[in-house]
ROKOLDREN-724640 format. One record per residue: residue number from 0; residue in one letter; chain; x, y, z of N, C-alpha, C, CB in turn. Coordinates in steps of 0.001 Angstrom, whole numbers, plus 500000, padded with zeros to 6 digits. Last residue first. Glycine has a CB too. Example, Ala and Ser with C-alpha at 12.3 -4.5 7.8 and 13.67 -1.06 7.14 Angstrom:
1:S:A:512850:497750:507080:513670:498940:507140:512900:500030:507870:514084:499402:505725 $
0:A:A:513190:494310:507800:512300:495500:507800:513200:496700:507800:511308:495527:509046 $
! end
This chain:
165:G:A:421406:508531:529492:421357:508783:530947:420229:508146:531679:421292:510205:531194 $
164:Y:A:421397:508469:526727:421973:507314:527457:421848:507402:528975:423428:507172:527106 $
163:K:A:420007:510728:525733:419985:509455:525005:420414:508273:525837:420859:509544:523808 $
162:S:A:420305:512760:527574:418977:512436:527098:418919:511129:526382:418480:513498:526215 $
161:L:A:423114:512705:527951:422191:512451:529092:420818:512065:528589:422078:513698:530008 $
160:L:A:424003:513430:525361:424374:512140:525957:423441:511750:527112:425820:512193:526457 $
159:K:A:422912:515998:525291:422498:515002:524294:422810:513603:524795:423197:515254:522937 $
158:M:A:424325:517206:527340:422884:517120:527433:422352:516063:526459:422248:518490:527151 $
157:Y:A:426931:517066:526231:426625:516371:527497:425119:516177:527652:427185:517165:528706 $
156:L:A:426628:518735:524003:427011:517337:523832:426645:516545:525088:428528:517215:523531 $
155:L:A:426013:521128:525303:425002:520519:524417:425357:519054:524182:424909:521287:523050 $
154:L:A:428473:521542:526590:427274:521320:527398:426157:520694:526558:426794:522646:528019 $
153:T:A:430056:522023:524342:430322:520845:525188:429126:520506:526082:431567:521088:526058 $
152:V:A:428896:524371:523427:428917:523196:522556:429134:521938:523400:430028:523329:521473 $
151:A:A:429348:526067:525673:428003:525797:525193:427961:524526:524345:427483:526984:524389 $
150:L:A:432146:526130:525825:431396:525601:526931:429974:525259:526503:431388:526590:528079 $
149:A:A:432724:527365:523357:433228:526009:523663:432450:525352:524809:434724:526069:524026 $
148:A:A:431424:529836:523771:431018:528960:522665:431489:527503:522930:431606:529492:521309 $
147:A:A:432844:530894:525914:431415:530625:526069:430929:529664:524983:430608:531939:526019 $
146:N:A:435371:531159:524690:435203:530295:525884:433718:529925:526066:435744:531020:527176 $
145:F:A:434778:532978:522656:435213:531621:522309:435103:530694:523495:436645:531631:521793 $
144:L:A:433797:535288:524182:433056:534657:523072:433493:533216:522859:433251:535452:521774 $
143:Y:A:435818:535808:526313:434390:535619:526506:433763:534778:525397:433702:536959:526584 $
142:D:A:438571:535955:525681:438149:535758:527081:436674:535348:527231:438390:537035:527863 $
141:H:A:438595:536358:522898:439310:535245:523494:438741:534938:524864:440806:535547:523589 $
140:M:A:437060:538653:522622:436620:537417:521928:437306:536202:522548:436937:537490:520394 $
139:K:A:438651:540372:524054:437305:540088:524529:436746:538800:523892:436381:541276:524226 $
138:D:A:440905:540346:522340:441014:539926:523749:439652:539576:524342:441670:541033:524586 $
137:E:A:439903:541318:519878:440344:539945:519991:440519:539458:521442:441628:539790:519255 $
136:L:A:439237:543902:519492:438231:543077:520125:438712:541623:520382:436986:543067:519263 $
135:G:A:441274:545135:518141:440916:545631:519452:439940:544796:520184:440391:546956:519346 $
134:P:A:439928:544525:514938:441077:544902:515747:440627:545555:517059:441993:545853:514961 $
133:F:A:438462:542618:513292:437892:543255:514487:439033:543708:515432:436916:542263:515229 $
132:H:A:440004:541649:511167:438670:542199:510894:438006:542917:512113:437765:541070:510425 $
131:I:A:442543:540860:512211:442402:541541:510937:441089:542311:510854:442492:540542:509800 $
130:I:A:442034:539672:514622:443099:540651:514569:442978:541488:513284:444477:539953:514645 $
129:A:A:440124:537794:513858:439686:538953:514662:440768:540059:514624:439397:538515:516153 $
128:L:A:441666:535832:512666:440782:536642:511828:440305:537889:512560:439582:535818:511373 $
127:N:A:442928:534827:514968:443715:535416:513896:442886:536262:512980:444396:534355:513111 $
126:L:A:440651:533917:516319:441460:534955:516922:442376:535603:515864:442293:534374:518085 $
125:G:A:439696:531878:514594:438892:533071:514879:439726:534234:515438:437789:532721:515862 $
124:V:A:441840:530067:514781:441506:530680:513483:440741:531960:513722:440676:529711:512592 $
123:F:A:441535:529459:517513:442779:530046:517021:442603:530695:515631:443870:528971:516963 $
122:R:A:438915:528406:517555:439228:529586:518342:440481:530254:517816:439397:529223:519813 $
121:F:A:439219:526132:515938:438277:527172:515555:438571:528470:516259:436867:526740:515847 $
120:V:A:440950:524775:517608:441444:525200:516271:440527:526307:515792:441477:523990:515224 $
119:N:A:439183:524341:519740:440394:525080:519925:440956:525609:518629:441394:524238:520601 $
118:L:A:437317:522675:518606:436890:524019:518987:438094:524899:519242:435993:523977:520227 $
117:G:A:438966:520449:518343:438427:521059:517139:437954:522499:517417:437268:520209:516590 $
116:Q:A:439351:519927:521057:440459:520356:520271:440046:520949:518904:441382:519207:520077 $
115:I:A:436707:519175:521719:437342:520286:522389:438529:520818:521598:437779:519874:523769 $
114:L:A:436383:516904:520014:435548:518099:519855:436188:519330:520487:434173:517865:520467 $
113:T:A:438243:515225:521249:438452:515628:519848:437615:516878:519543:438074:514461:518867 $
112:W:A:437024:514946:523735:438371:515531:523626:438641:516006:522229:439437:514525:524039 $
111:G:A:434638:513702:522981:434610:514998:523614:435948:515712:523519:434206:514855:525048 $
110:F:A:435633:511260:522016:434885:512148:521115:434852:513564:521681:433442:511622:520895 $
109:P:A:436850:510181:524348:437690:510566:523190:436929:511491:522204:438175:509288:522442 $
108:I:A:434353:510081:525946:435527:510844:526351:436429:511164:525148:436317:510070:527414 $
107:S:A:432501:508430:524603:432222:509839:524820:433450:510657:525135:431245:509991:525913 $
106:C:A:433457:505813:524722:433323:506458:523415:433176:507977:523573:432111:505879:522650 $
105:S:A:433437:505240:527447:434693:505020:526681:434652:505610:525271:434985:503525:526582 $
104:K:A:430737:505782:528084:431817:506579:528658:433113:506463:527820:432080:506135:530113 $
103:V:A:429485:503753:526628:429189:505164:526348:430281:506068:526879:427845:505564:526956 $
102:L:A:430617:501505:527946:430803:501702:526537:430552:503152:526135:429901:500780:525768 $
101:L:A:429672:501777:530565:431118:501868:530330:431402:502086:528833:431836:500581:530838 $
100:S:A:426760:503915:530615:427403:502600:530584:428912:502820:530287:426721:501649:529490 $
99:F:A:426300:506753:532796:426411:506124:531494:427025:504755:531622:427227:506983:530549 $
98:P:A:425808:508766:534824:425187:507439:534836:425182:506764:533445:423757:507553:535354 $
97:S:A:429042:510369:535462:427666:510348:534954:427144:508901:534884:427594:511021:533548 $
96:L:A:431725:510370:536021:430798:510401:537145:429327:510347:536720:431040:511643:537957 $
95:I:A:432805:510420:533442:433067:509275:534346:432058:509216:535483:434489:509362:534928 $
94:I:A:431967:512991:532629:431502:511790:531915:431650:510552:532820:432307:511594:530582 $
93:I:A:433428:514556:534444:431963:514608:534451:431378:513402:533730:431463:515908:533797 $
92:C:A:436062:513851:533692:435585:513569:535038:434046:513601:535096:436181:514582:536033 $
91:A:A:436150:514804:531021:436321:513366:531308:435786:513016:532717:437830:512967:531192 $
90:F:A:435837:517583:531516:434850:516866:530693:434943:515359:531000:435090:517141:529155 $
89:F:A:438147:518165:532976:436811:518382:533604:435753:517559:532838:436419:519933:533599 $
88:F:A:440086:517491:531053:440071:516824:532339:438662:516946:532934:441147:517430:533297 $
87:M:A:439506:519361:529053:439421:517957:528738:439345:517121:530034:440626:517534:527879 $
86:F:A:440085:521714:530463:438729:521507:529944:438527:520024:529645:438481:522366:528664 $
85:Q:A:442826:521326:530819:441967:521478:531962:440526:521199:531583:442105:522866:532548 $
84:F:A:443742:521292:528126:443911:520112:528979:442977:520170:530191:445374:519993:529445 $
83:G:A:443685:523430:526358:442421:522746:526682:442552:521525:527557:441750:522347:525441 $
82:L:A:445741:525137:525599:445633:523841:524969:444375:523045:525309:446800:523053:525327 $
81:C:A:446332:527441:526905:445419:527527:525744:445098:526186:525143:446011:528402:524681 $
80:Y:A:448265:527014:528710:446897:527187:529233:445861:527333:528123:446836:528406:530142 $
79:N:A:450610:526916:527203:450059:525695:527783:448622:525854:528236:450899:525255:528942 $
78:G:A:449991:529305:524491:450698:528761:525653:450029:527516:526187:450787:529798:526750 $
77:I:A:450253:530740:521524:449517:529634:522159:450393:529030:523246:449103:528543:521109 $
76:A:A:449744:533931:520136:450630:533009:520869:449804:531964:521581:451516:533770:521884 $
75:V:A:449098:535185:517042:448431:534644:518237:449383:533628:518866:447028:533979:517880 $
74:G:A:450622:538107:515503:450192:536730:515644:449494:536434:516949:451348:535839:515505 $
73:R:A:449937:540901:513311:450567:540292:514493:449925:538923:514749:450420:541223:515757 $
72:Y:A:450257:540667:509711:449555:541035:510946:450290:540438:512122:448077:540556:510925 $
71:G:A:451491:539659:507443:451234:541079:507509:450572:541569:508795:450400:541453:506376 $
70:D:A:450068:536490:507445:451071:537362:506852:450611:538822:506929:451347:536953:505386 $
69:I:A:449025:535433:510609:448610:535657:509220:449571:536727:508673:447061:536116:509111 $
68:T:A:450758:533383:512783:450568:534721:512328:450093:534710:510868:451858:535522:512488 $
67:I:A:451225:531683:515798:450773:531629:514415:450324:533006:513992:449636:530602:514235 $
66:I:A:453641:530498:518033:452922:531686:517534:452509:531395:516075:453831:533008:517632 $
65:Y:A:455184:528358:518817:453995:528649:519627:453218:529914:519129:454422:528843:521101 $
64:D:A:457542:527961:517388:456758:526783:517827:455602:527096:518761:457659:525813:518508 $
63:H:A:458572:530274:516319:458992:529905:517689:458171:528710:518253:458843:531135:518631 $
62:T:A:455855:530571:514076:457172:530971:514548:457341:530560:516001:457377:532488:514385 $
61:I:A:454092:529842:511198:454296:529449:512587:455691:529836:512972:454059:527932:512802 $
60:V:A:452090:531817:509017:453388:531239:509355:453419:530929:510847:454551:532200:508964 $
59:S:A:449704:531950:506308:450117:532139:507692:451448:531444:507932:449044:531605:508663 $
58:Q:A:447378:533214:504052:448745:532701:504236:449121:532971:505694:449784:533385:503223 $
57:Y:A:444029:532390:503576:444982:533213:504307:446325:532496:504398:444449:533547:505716 $
56:G:A:441894:530846:502495:442608:531839:501695:443610:532750:502369:441658:532658:501078 $
55:I:A:440847:528786:503808:439941:529919:503595:440688:531127:502961:439291:530337:504948 $
54:L:A:442948:527052:503921:441751:526625:503176:440774:527764:502945:441046:525503:503916 $
53:S:A:444714:528403:505587:445031:528319:504152:443826:527890:503344:446183:527346:503912 $
52:L:A:443405:528053:508013:443558:529403:507473:443897:529351:505983:444651:530171:508244 $
51:C:A:443619:525271:508268:442303:525911:508143:442390:527305:507559:441624:525976:509490 $
50:L:A:446466:525056:508453:445737:524420:507365:444358:525079:507183:445582:522906:507636 $
49:R:A:446907:526456:510856:447512:526949:509621:446784:526357:508399:449025:526595:509579 $
48:T:A:445556:524774:512606:445086:526132:512407:445630:526705:511128:445471:527006:513574 $
47:A:A:447139:522477:512405:445737:522399:512031:445145:523789:511781:444947:521679:513114 $
46:H:A:449541:523544:513405:449465:523089:512027:448040:522932:511537:450190:521792:511880 $
45:L:A:448743:524135:516063:449239:525159:515197:449157:524759:513719:450648:525489:515572 $
44:L:A:448060:521558:516974:447026:522624:516863:447481:523751:515953:446686:523199:518254 $
43:A:A:450591:520335:516903:449477:519789:516116:448398:520839:515922:448883:518542:516800 $
42:I:A:451956:521959:518728:452423:521889:517363:451286:521350:516446:453695:520987:517278 $
41:R:A:450441:521409:521079:450543:522769:520577:450940:522745:519092:451571:523583:521411 $
40:L:A:450934:518665:521445:449585:519122:521144:449598:520513:520533:448731:519113:522401 $
39:Q:A:453737:518784:521924:453211:518012:520817:451795:518444:520422:453221:516547:521171 $
38:D:A:453854:520399:524282:454487:520853:523016:453943:520107:521810:456010:520667:523079 $
37:N:A:452472:518772:526107:451955:520110:525758:452537:520579:524449:452273:521130:526862 $
36:L:A:454292:516630:526178:452953:516404:525672:452305:517746:525274:452093:515671:526733 $
35:W:A:456521:517988:527313:456660:517383:525979:455248:517168:525380:457458:516009:526061 $
34:E:A:455452:518563:529819:455762:519684:528895:455908:519167:527476:457065:520422:529326 $
33:W:A:455253:515925:530741:454051:516775:530657:454298:517951:529670:453667:517324:532088 $
32:Y:A:457912:515207:530804:457011:514530:529884:455695:515308:529699:456720:513116:530390 $
31:F:A:458779:517009:532797:459404:517030:531505:458488:516400:530455:460742:516311:531558 $
30:S:A:457330:516200:535002:457075:517512:534431:457660:517604:533022:457661:518610:535330 $
29:I:A:458622:513790:535516:457202:513759:535116:456848:515080:534448:456267:513498:536349 $
28:T:A:461112:514872:536246:461010:513931:535107:459578:513868:534605:461494:512510:535512 $
27:P:A:460600:516623:538452:461119:517147:537171:460945:516166:535988:462601:517488:537328 $
26:F:A:458518:517052:540689:458831:515835:539920:459313:516211:538531:457594:514902:539824 $
25:F:A:458563:519707:541661:458553:518564:542579:459002:517268:541892:457153:518380:543166 $
24:R:A:460869:521967:539971:459562:521363:540210:459675:520150:541087:458897:520992:538907 $
23:E:A:463293:522951:539242:462709:523469:540469:461361:522850:540797:462565:524950:540370 $
22:E:A:463888:521919:536750:464658:521444:537887:464156:521948:539262:466081:521851:537702 $
21:L:A:462151:523376:535035:461901:521957:535355:462637:521489:536605:462307:521084:534185 $
20:P:A:461168:526676:536050:462158:525752:535455:461903:524319:535929:463609:526188:535826 $
19:Q:A:457889:527916:535512:458830:527417:536506:459840:526453:535853:458070:526712:537659 $
18:S:A:456050:528425:533572:457115:529412:533739:458187:528926:534724:456526:530742:534221 $
17:E:A:454200:526378:533927:454940:526457:532689:456171:527363:532858:454034:526973:531562 $
16:M:A:454271:525003:537252:453803:525967:536257:454743:526017:535069:453668:527358:536875 $
15:G:A:453866:521589:538303:454513:522865:538245:453997:523742:537160:455937:522690:538086 $
14:I:A:452809:519144:539102:453559:519210:537830:454388:520493:537750:452589:519133:536622 $
13:T:A:451508:519902:541496:452492:518828:541454:453390:518907:540248:451810:517506:541477 $
12:F:A:449761:521888:540691:450730:522177:541724:451865:521173:541680:450071:522175:543093 $
11:Q:A:448183:520416:538862:448979:521566:538420:450081:521916:539418:448076:522777:538205 $
10:F:A:447036:518582:540664:447835:518116:539540:448742:519226:539045:446938:517615:538407 $
9:L:A:445593:520341:542254:446634:519521:542874:447574:518994:541771:446000:518331:543693 $
8:R:A:443788:521278:540347:444695:522222:540959:445881:521485:541621:443941:523083:541990 $
7:W:A:442340:518906:539831:443116:519545:538803:444169:520486:539342:442223:520274:537893 $
6:T:A:441191:518544:542342:442089:517514:541784:442948:518110:540708:441295:516322:541222 $
5:L:A:439592:520800:542495:440736:520705:543424:441699:519621:542962:440253:520407:544870 $
4:Y:A:437647:520155:540494:438495:521383:540369:439766:521246:541256:437666:522687:540795 $
3:I:A:436539:517862:541601:437215:517801:540285:438152:518982:540139:436181:517789:539117 $
2:S:A:435524:518904:543990:436543:517868:544037:437310:517747:542717:435908:516540:544386 $
1:L:A:433587:520645:543003:434705:521202:543739:435845:520164:543804:434258:521633:545168 $
0:M:A:431815:518855:541863:432531:519793:540986:433750:520352:541700:431603:520944:540536 $
! end
């Protein structure tokens, strides 16, 4: 687990932080494409969140390509650290290191990544609803409730995979 964590940290160090200008990073060209990938995922998640909110009767708007707001309330900003790439990396590494066949690994990783992003949309919808229905608690829900829920669901998936294919 420590090796997986340190590998991610090395990747982050190499790519650079979101707040660091591209030209100041170790590999600006690679960092540019990394930021582009982050932007594409963010836009997809924002639109999926907006669709879910509209399906349950809430009008919302996306501003500045990173904020989603239910009409009449403050919005939820989605930065690079909200996109789940670290979680997806950890999940993939654990699956790769597990005693599964290559077929199970090659199916489990994309399924897990899709699940993680589905949980992300659920989190963004939940945070927008928390602003309306539980004002003042959205930070705690963000930091604890939604992270614990995503971890629990992913752990259940892993346990199911282990019991069936491990």
